[in-house]
N, C-alpha and C positions, 0 to 999 in steps of 0.2 A: 452399491451395497457398501455399508461402512465396515470398518475393520472388525468390530465386535460381532456383527452378524455373520461375516465371512468365517471368523474363527469358530463360532457356534455351529455353523453348517458343516465345517470341516470335521469338527469333533463328532458330530452326529454321524457323518459318513464313516468315520473310523469305528464308532460303536456298532453301527449296523453291520458292517463287514466282519468285525470281530465276532459278533453274535452269530452270524451265518456260519463262520468257520467253527466256532465252539459247538454249535448244534450239530454240525455235520461230522466233525472230526475230534471234538474234545478240547479241553483247555491246553493240553500239551502241544497242540498244533498251532497255537498262537505264537508265532515268532514276529518280533517287531519289524524286522526288515521285510519279510515276506508279506506281512499285513499291509504295511505302508505301500509296497509295490502294487498290491491288489487295489488299493484306494487311489493309486496314481500320484503318490507323494513320496518325498524323500524320507529316509530312515531318521534323519535328524529332526525332521518336523514333528515326529511323534512326541518329543519331550516338551513341545509347546502346549500339549494337551494333557499329558499324563506324566507323573513322576517316575513310574516304573511299569514294567509288564504286569507285575502283581496288582498294582493299582488299577490298571486297565481291566484285568480279569474280574476284580471286585465290582467295578462299575458295570461291566457287561452282564454279570450274573443278575444284578438288580434290574438292569434294562431288559433282560430276557423275560423275567417274571412280569414286569410292567407291560411289556409288549404282549405277552400271552394273555394277561388279564384283559387288555384292551381288545384283543381279537375275540374274546369270549363275552364281551360286554352285551351283545345283542341276546345271547343265550340267557343271561341273568335277568334280562328285562321281560322275558316271556311271563305272562301272568300265572299260568298253570304250573305248579311245582312238579307235578308228575311229568309234564311235557319237557320241562327244563332238565330233569334228571335223565329222561329218555334220550333227549338230544345230546346231552353231555356224554353219556355212555356210548351211544352210537357213533358220535364223531371221534371220541378219544380212541376207541378201538376199531377204527376204520382203516381200510387200505390207503385211503387218501392221507390220513394223518401219519401212518407208517411211512409213506413214501415222501412226505413233505418235511424232512428233517430240518431244513434251513429255517422253517417258520413254525415248527411245532412246539409242544410243551418242552420247557427246558429240563424238567426232572429226569426223563429217561436219558437225555443227552449227557447229563452231568453226574448222575447218581454214582457211577462206578469210580469217579475221580475225586469227588468232594472230600473224602477222607484224607487225601494227599495234599489238599490245598491249605494255605495259611488259615489260621483261625478266623481272621476277618472275613475271608471269602466263605468259609463254612457258616459263619453267623448269618451272612446275607442269604445264602442258600436256605438255611433253616427258617429265616423269616418268610421267604417266598413260599416254602412248603406249608408253613403254619397258616399263611393267608389262604392258600388253596384249601387246606383242611377246614378252616373256619367257614368258608363259603359253602363247602360241601356239607359240613355238619349242620349249618343253618338250613340248607335245602332239605336235608333228611328230617330235621325237626319239623319243618312245615308239613311233611308227609306223615307225621306222627310215628316216625320210626323210633323204637326203643333204643336208648343209649346211642344217640346220633353221633356223638364224638368218636366212640369206639368203632362204630360202623363206618364212619367217614375215613378213619385211619386205615381200616382194613380194605375198603373199596379203592382208595387211592393207591395203596401198595399193590393190590391186584392189577389195577389198570396200568400202572407204571411198569410193573413186571411183565405183563402180557405184551405191552407195546415194545418194550426193550427186547424181549425175546423174539417177537415177530420181526423186528428190524434186523436182528442178528442172524436170522435164519435165511440162507440164500435161496432155499426152495420156496418160491412165491406161493405155490399151491398150499404147501404145508403151513406157511406163514399166515395166509388168508384164513385157513381153517382154524388155526389157533385163535386168531382174532374173533372169528365168528362164534366159536365155542365159548370164549371168555365173555363176549357180549351177552350171549344167551344165558350163561350161568349167573352173571351179575344181575341181569334184568330179572331173572327168576328169584334170586335171593332178596331183592328189594321189592318184589311184588308187582313188577311191571309186566305188561303183556308182551308177547313176542312181537318184534318189529315186523311190519308187513313186508 
């Protein structure tokens, strides 16, 4: 393996581990020394890949949105728009997604911290949310929903809020009930039948 390939792979390992930490614990949990130890590298090696911790956070936020979009790629390729929306709602508000913080949507993981991040990181987060809204709005427009942009914004806010609250609730029974009720309410609101 040549030097450039090795450096690219090492950088990717750092990004993946940092994304895992940020999804599970938030941006404040990203300490350079602890992160590099988790990756099995020295603290000093960090600066061969990133100028600063802030630069890492910015790249990781962009990476988290790209990774989330990649994970949802098969959903967006389903031909039936009603099936796409149904699958999205059911997955997003599932116990599986609630319990899979390390690989889930970045928005619930970051939403409470974004306002405290530097402007550059806030801008990257905003671009990621805007892309999610655009995809959701286009899907709703395919279903002839009136004012698809407004509805997309409202639905995303409801789903993010419900998931964040369900994750914060230590009572798994109550948490699961909140998710189920939110799924049912959102499905009803957009005219989808109850899930079997």
